C-alpha positions in Angstrom: 75.2 43.6 -33.9 74.2 47.5 -35.1 72.2 47.4 -37.8 72.7 49.0 -41.7 71.3 52.4 -40.4 72.5 53.5 -37.5 71.1 56.1 -36.1 67.6 54.4 -36.8 67.8 50.8 -36.3 66.5 49.1 -33.5 69.3 46.6 -32.9 71.6 45.6 -30.6 71.9 48.6 -28.6 67.6 48.8 -28.6 66.8 45.5 -27.6 70.5 44.2 -25.8 72.9 41.8 -26.7 72.5 38.9 -29.1 73.3 35.1 -27.5 75.6 33.8 -29.5 74.4 29.9 -30.3 71.0 32.8 -31.9 73.8 33.9 -34.7 73.6 32.8 -37.8 76.8 32.6 -40.5 79.5 34.1 -40.0 81.1 37.7 -41.9 83.4 36.9 -44.2 84.7 39.8 -45.5 85.7 44.0 -44.5 83.4 45.8 -46.5 84.1 49.1 -45.9 87.3 50.6 -43.6 87.9 53.5 -42.5 91.1 54.9 -40.1 89.6 56.5 -37.1 92.4 58.4 -36.0 93.1 59.5 -39.0 90.3 61.8 -39.6 87.8 58.5 -40.3 90.3 58.9 -44.0 89.2 55.4 -46.1 91.6 52.4 -45.7 91.5 51.3 -49.6 93.4 48.9 -49.3 91.4 46.9 -46.4 88.3 46.9 -48.9 86.9 43.9 -49.7 89.7 41.8 -48.2 88.5 38.4 -46.1 89.3 38.6 -42.2 91.2 35.2 -42.9 93.8 37.4 -45.2 93.6 40.4 -42.6 96.7 40.8 -40.4 97.0 44.4 -39.9 98.9 45.0 -42.3 99.2 44.5 -46.5 97.6 41.5 -47.7 98.7 39.8 -50.8 96.3 40.7 -53.2 93.6 37.1 -54.0 
């Protein structure tokens, strides 16, 4: 788990892994996405997409 303030968060890099049974809820949407292979350019087609819909290619709109 990463905190939302990555450089100043005491997250999993600080206290270790969180056991799966301690996690509640689940991620459902992609908030923001960037292409690390293309100088961190935003991938606008992924913004706000549901994980269930994302298969690595174009997705029909909701």
